[in-house]
C-alpha positions in Angstrom: 135.9 11.4 79.3 138.9 13.4 80.5 138.7 17.2 80.6 141.0 19.2 78.3 142.2 21.6 81.1 142.9 20.9 84.8 143.1 24.0 87.0 145.1 23.3 90.1 144.5 25.6 93.1 146.4 25.1 96.4 144.3 26.5 99.3 145.7 27.7 102.6 144.1 30.5 104.7 142.6 32.5 101.8 139.0 32.9 103.0 138.9 36.5 101.7 139.9 35.7 98.2 138.9 32.0 97.4 135.4 32.9 96.3 136.6 35.4 93.7 139.2 32.8 92.5 136.6 30.0 92.1 134.1 32.4 90.5 136.6 33.1 87.8 137.0 29.4 87.2 133.4 28.2 87.1 132.5 31.2 84.8 135.0 30.3 82.1 133.6 30.4 78.6 135.6 27.2 78.0 133.6 24.6 80.0 135.7 21.4 79.4 137.7 21.9 82.6 138.2 20.4 86.0 139.0 22.4 89.1 141.2 20.7 91.6 141.4 22.3 95.0 144.2 21.0 97.3 143.4 21.7 101.0 146.8 22.3 102.7 145.4 22.2 106.2 144.7 25.9 106.9 143.0 27.2 110.0 140.3 29.5 108.5 137.1 28.8 106.5 138.7 28.7 103.1 138.0 25.0 102.5 134.4 25.3 103.7 133.8 28.0 101.1 135.3 25.8 98.5 133.1 22.9 99.6 130.0 25.0 99.1 131.2 25.7 95.5 131.9 22.0 95.0 128.3 21.0 96.0 127.0 23.3 93.2 129.6 22.5 90.5 130.6 18.9 89.8 133.7 20.0 88.0 135.3 21.0 91.3 137.2 18.3 93.2 138.7 18.8 96.6 141.8 16.9 97.7 142.9 17.0 101.4 146.5 16.9 102.5 147.1 14.8 105.6 149.5 17.5 106.9 150.6 21.0 105.8 153.0 20.4 102.9 153.6 23.8 101.5 153.0 25.2 98.1 155.6 23.2 96.1 154.4 19.7 97.3 150.8 20.7 97.2 151.0 21.6 93.6 152.7 18.3 92.8 149.8 16.5 94.7 147.4 18.3 92.4 149.3 17.3 89.2 149.2 13.7 90.3 145.4 13.6 90.3 144.8 15.9 87.3 143.2 14.3 84.3 143.3 17.1 81.8 145.4 17.3 78.7 146.8 20.6 79.9 147.4 21.9 83.4 146.9 25.5 84.6 148.3 26.3 88.1 146.3 29.1 89.8 147.0 30.7 93.2 143.9 31.0 95.3 144.4 34.8 95.9 144.5 35.4 92.1 142.0 34.8 89.4 141.9 34.3 85.6 140.0 36.4 83.1 136.7 35.1 81.6 138.2 33.7 78.3 141.6 32.6 79.7 141.1 28.8 79.2 139.6 29.2 75.8 142.3 31.4 74.5 145.2 29.3 76.0 143.7 26.1 74.7 143.2 27.4 71.2 146.8 28.7 71.2 148.3 25.5 72.5 146.1 23.3 70.3 147.2 25.2 67.2 150.8 25.2 68.5 151.0 21.4 68.8 149.8 21.0 65.1 152.3 23.4 63.5 156.0 23.6 63.1 158.4 25.2 63.5 157.3 26.7 66.9 158.4 30.1 68.2 159.2 30.7 71.8 156.2 31.6 73.8 157.9 32.6 77.0 155.0 34.7 78.2 152.6 31.9 78.0 154.3 28.6 78.5 157.8 27.6 79.5 160.2 26.5 76.8 160.5 23.0 78.1 156.7 22.6 78.0 156.7 23.7 74.3 159.3 21.0 73.5 157.2 18.4 75.2 154.2 19.4 73.1 156.2 19.0 69.9 157.9 15.8 70.9 155.1 13.6 72.2 152.0 15.6 72.9 152.7 15.4 76.6 151.1 17.7 79.2 152.1 21.3 79.1 152.6 23.0 82.4 151.9 26.7 82.4 154.4 27.6 85.0 155.6 30.5 83.0 152.2 31.9 82.2 151.3 35.6 82.5 147.9 37.1 82.1 147.6 39.4 79.2 146.7 43.0 80.3 143.1 44.2 79.7 142.4 46.4 76.8 140.7 49.1 78.9 140.8 50.0 82.6 137.7 51.9 83.9 138.5 53.9 87.1 135.6 54.8 89.4 136.1 56.9 92.5 133.4 56.0 95.0 132.2 58.3 97.8 128.6 58.2 99.2 126.9 57.2 95.9 124.8 54.3 97.2 121.8 55.4 95.0 123.8 55.3 91.8 126.7 52.8 92.1 124.7 49.7 91.1 123.6 51.4 87.8 127.2 52.5 87.2 128.7 49.0 87.7 125.9 47.4 85.7 126.9 49.5 82.7 130.5 48.4 83.1 130.1 44.6 83.6 127.8 44.5 80.5 130.2 46.1 78.2 130.3 44.4 74.8 134.1 44.5 75.1 134.8 41.9 77.7 138.5 42.3 78.1 138.4 45.2 80.6 139.1 45.7 84.3 137.0 47.9 86.6 138.8 49.7 89.4 136.6 50.9 92.2 138.4 53.2 94.5 136.8 53.5 97.9 137.3 57.1 99.2 136.0 56.3 102.7 132.4 57.4 102.4 129.8 56.9 105.2 127.1 55.0 103.3 126.8 51.5 101.8 128.3 52.3 98.4 131.4 50.1 98.9 129.3 47.2 100.2 127.3 47.3 97.0 130.5 47.4 95.0 131.9 44.4 96.9 128.8 42.4 96.1 129.5 43.0 92.4 133.1 42.2 92.9 132.2 38.8 94.3 130.3 38.0 91.1 132.7 39.5 88.5 136.4 39.0 88.9 137.1 41.9 86.6 136.1 44.3 89.4 138.9 45.2 91.8 138.3 47.3 94.9 141.0 49.6 96.3 140.5 51.2 99.7 142.0 54.6 100.6 143.3 54.8 104.1 141.5 58.1 104.5 139.4 60.4 102.4 141.6 61.8 99.6 139.1 63.5 97.2 138.7 62.7 93.5 142.0 64.3 92.5 144.3 61.9 94.5 141.8 59.0 94.2 141.9 59.1 90.4 145.7 59.2 90.5 145.7 56.1 92.7 143.5 54.4 90.1 145.9 55.3 87.3 148.8 53.8 89.2 146.9 50.5 89.8 145.5 50.2 86.2 146.8 47.5 84.0 144.9 48.3 80.8 146.3 49.5 77.5 143.9 52.4 77.7 142.2 54.1 80.7 138.7 55.6 81.0 137.3 57.6 84.0 133.7 57.1 85.1 132.0 59.1 87.9 130.0 56.7 90.1 126.7 58.6 89.5 127.1 58.4 85.7 127.2 55.4 83.4 128.5 54.2 80.0 126.5 52.9 77.1 126.9 49.1 76.6 129.3 49.5 73.6 131.4 52.4 74.9 134.6 50.5 75.5 134.4 48.5 72.3 133.7 51.5 70.0 136.4 53.7 71.5 139.0 51.0 71.7 138.4 49.8 68.2 138.8 53.5 67.1 142.4 53.3 68.4 143.1 50.2 66.4 141.7 51.8 63.2 143.6 55.1 63.8 146.9 53.2 64.4 146.7 52.0 60.8 145.6 55.3 59.4 147.9 58.0 57.9 149.6 60.4 60.3 152.5 62.8 60.1 154.8 60.4 61.9 153.6 57.5 59.7 152.5 59.0 56.4 151.7 55.7 54.7 148.8 53.6 56.0 149.8 50.1 57.2 147.8 46.9 57.3 149.7 45.6 60.3 148.0 45.2 63.6 149.5 46.7 66.7 150.9 43.3 67.8 152.7 42.9 64.4 154.3 46.3 64.1 158.0 46.4 64.0 159.8 47.8 67.1 161.4 50.4 64.8 158.1 51.8 63.6 156.8 54.9 65.5 153.8 54.4 67.8 150.9 56.0 65.9 148.2 55.0 68.4 146.3 58.0 69.8 147.0 59.4 73.2 143.4 60.6 73.6 140.1 59.4 72.2 137.2 62.0 72.5 133.7 60.7 72.4 130.2 62.2 72.9 128.2 62.8 76.1 124.5 62.8 76.6 122.6 64.0 79.6 120.0 62.5 81.9 117.2 63.3 82.5 116.6 64.4 78.9 115.1 67.6 80.2 118.5 68.6 81.6 119.6 71.6 79.6 123.4 71.7 79.4 125.7 72.9 76.6 127.3 69.7 75.3 131.0 70.1 74.6 131.9 69.4 71.0 133.6 66.1 70.0 136.9 66.7 68.3 136.4 64.0 65.6 139.2 65.2 63.3 142.6 63.6 64.0 144.8 66.2 65.8 148.6 66.1 66.1 151.0 67.7 68.5 150.2 71.4 69.3 146.8 71.1 67.6 145.3 69.1 70.5 145.9 71.7 73.2 144.8 74.5 70.8 141.5 72.9 69.8 140.5 71.9 73.4 141.5 75.1 75.3 141.7 77.9 72.7 139.4 77.1 69.8 136.3 75.4 71.1 133.5 77.7 72.3 132.7 75.1 75.0 136.0 73.5 75.9 135.7 69.7 76.2 138.0 69.6 79.3 135.9 67.1 81.3 138.2 64.2 82.4 135.5 61.7 81.5 134.0 60.9 78.1 137.5 60.2 76.9 139.8 57.2 76.5 143.5 57.8 77.4 146.5 55.7 76.4 147.9 54.4 79.7 151.5 55.2 79.0 150.5 58.8 78.0 148.4 59.5 81.1 150.9 58.0 83.5 153.7 60.2 82.1 151.6 63.3 82.1 150.1 62.8 85.6 153.6 62.0 87.0 154.8 65.3 85.8 151.7 67.1 87.2 152.3 65.4 90.6 155.9 66.3 90.5 154.9 69.9 89.8 152.2 70.4 92.5 152.2 67.3 94.7 149.7 64.4 95.0 148.0 65.4 98.2 145.7 68.0 96.5 142.0 68.3 97.5 140.0 70.1 94.8 136.2 70.3 94.6 136.0 72.4 91.5 138.1 72.8 88.3 140.2 69.6 88.9 139.4 68.4 85.4 140.7 71.7 83.9 144.1 71.2 85.4 144.5 67.5 84.4 143.1 68.1 81.0 145.6 70.9 80.3 148.5 68.6 81.1 147.1 65.7 79.1 146.3 67.7 76.0 149.5 69.8 76.1 151.7 66.6 76.2 149.6 64.6 73.7 151.1 63.8 70.3 147.8 62.6 68.7 144.1 62.6 69.4 141.1 61.2 67.6 137.3 61.5 68.2 134.1 59.6 67.5 130.7 61.3 67.4 128.9 58.5 69.3 127.5 59.6 72.7 129.0 56.9 74.8 129.1 58.6 78.2 125.9 59.4 80.1 126.1 62.3 82.5 123.4 62.1 85.1 122.1 65.1 87.1 122.8 64.1 90.7 121.6 66.1 93.6 124.4 64.5 95.7 127.2 65.9 93.6 129.5 68.2 95.4 129.3 70.7 92.6 125.6 71.0 93.1 125.8 72.0 96.8 125.1 75.7 97.5 125.7 76.1 101.2 128.1 78.9 102.2 130.9 76.6 103.3 130.9 74.6 100.1 130.6 77.7 98.0 133.7 79.2 99.7 135.6 75.9 99.0 134.6 76.1 95.3 135.8 79.6 95.1 139.1 78.7 96.8 139.6 75.7 94.5 139.0 77.7 91.4 141.5 80.3 92.6 144.0 77.5 93.3 143.7 76.1 89.8 144.0 79.6 88.3 147.3 80.0 90.3 148.5 76.6 89.1 147.7 77.5 85.5 149.8 80.6 85.8 152.7 78.6 87.3 152.7 76.4 84.2 154.7 79.1 82.4 157.7 77.8 84.4 157.3 74.2 83.0 159.5 73.7 80.0 157.8 70.7 78.6 154.5 72.7 78.5 155.9 76.0 77.2 157.4 74.0 74.3 153.9 73.6 73.0 153.2 76.4 70.4 149.6 76.7 71.6 150.5 77.0 75.3 150.2 80.8 75.7 146.8 81.2 74.1 145.4 78.1 75.7 146.7 79.2 79.2 145.2 82.7 78.9 141.8 81.4 77.8 141.6 78.7 80.5 142.4 81.4 83.1 139.8 83.8 81.6 137.0 81.2 81.7 137.8 80.1 85.3 138.0 83.7 86.4 134.4 84.2 85.1 133.2 81.1 86.8 134.9 82.2 90.1 133.1 85.6 90.0 129.8 83.8 89.3 130.3 81.5 92.3 131.2 84.5 94.6 128.8 85.8 97.2 128.8 89.6 97.3 127.4 91.8 100.0 125.4 93.9 97.6 125.7 97.0 95.5 125.2 99.3 98.5 128.8 98.7 99.5 129.8 100.9 96.7 131.7 98.1 94.9 131.4 97.0 91.4 130.7 93.4 92.6 127.1 93.4 91.4 128.0 94.5 87.9 130.8 91.9 87.7 128.4 89.3 88.9 125.8 90.1 86.2 128.6 90.0 83.5 129.8 86.7 84.8 126.2 85.3 84.6 125.9 86.4 81.0 129.3 84.9 80.1 128.5 81.7 81.9 125.5 80.9 79.6 128.1 79.2 77.4 129.4 76.9 80.2 126.6 76.4 82.7 123.0 75.1 82.9 121.0 77.8 81.2 117.9 77.7 83.4 120.0 78.2 86.5 121.8 81.1 85.0 118.5 82.8 84.0 117.2 82.4 87.6 120.4 83.9 88.9 120.1 86.9 86.6 116.4 87.5 87.4 117.0 87.2 91.2 119.9 89.6 91.1 118.0 92.2 88.9 114.7 92.2 90.8 116.4 92.3 94.2 118.5 95.3 93.0 121.6 93.3 93.5 120.9 92.0 97.1 120.3 88.4 96.1 123.1 86.5 94.4 122.3 82.8 94.1 
């Protein structure tokens, strides 16, 4: 019995990508397919890799060209031997998402049975549609274009070999399958990226991007934003992980919110995003807040509140930076509309440059821009992000060099926050002034807390300032650590400042 879909893959010197391509084919949820590999006489091991796959999966057939024919003639050779009702050309350095064949077949099967037929220029060429109407002939997907994923997860990776597997496992097992996972290699010295590459070979949704040199999380995340293709973007630290339904719950919340009442669209609509008129305002949220839980459970941290109430315009910045006792300015535990975050980050980069290396307070700066420019946010109470206490985290290091870097970074962010008064698009936000002052006040407290003083005997008020900062920081830091700092400072008469 003939298969319903024939996937035609010309192969020529693609040994580094052919495995990923074939994995995406053999793992299709639509199994009634054949995979035709046309060997165009390359000089590397591409065809040997393909033969290994063919020995394990009888749906794979290998055809050898007598001489190198080039892409055009090689595809024609594949079409001549194809037995499927439909043909799907696939380049061997690309891949298809898990449900591609199933979705395309359902679409085309329904299309052939209904009239009139609209143009589907993004999926099949117009001539192919006419063939389907006229005589049920083979449809050639030469005009096909993969639909963008719903969510892109961006994971900067640097020396996290103990945690990266757990992190990636939480991503590949998301109940929302239509995602992409961007692993950004920031040039670490351990085996983190090799572990990630093993996962990428098994799951085509994982893409690995290599930095030419170590850039730090600030620039690495920006690189991920530029590469992301998803409708929404989420950030995940490599030593943390997501609950299995994190993407599905947060993305579905955007769909429900789009149909809900808002100032720009006061009357709820029953239309889905794909059916909304081009004239209607985009009411989808720019930011989705969700909850965070901590591991191990004994870890005592003040959990930032989840802003569940829909917020519009100036309200977003006010609630995050001015109103909340514990500001939820962590860049993670949120879902961002891709168009919003790209616009906001582009303005941030234009303001202060992209080559910025920050150890501390990076999230404060990015969150300020993202919330100040947001038009709408929503929140869900579910704790979907799991923050894990990692001893390898740069923020946990307490050596003098790292401490000095933290202090300098916080000072840099404070300076940048002050400079934001010169940015017209931010000053236009009615909540800007109060939010800016509070962010600077909190960071100043943290900076004093991180500072290493010489002691009260110098005649300075540094010790008193240190104690006050410790007391203020109870709201923002691990409580047990702050109590230890207070006790050490008091019992040593100000000589010891941890």
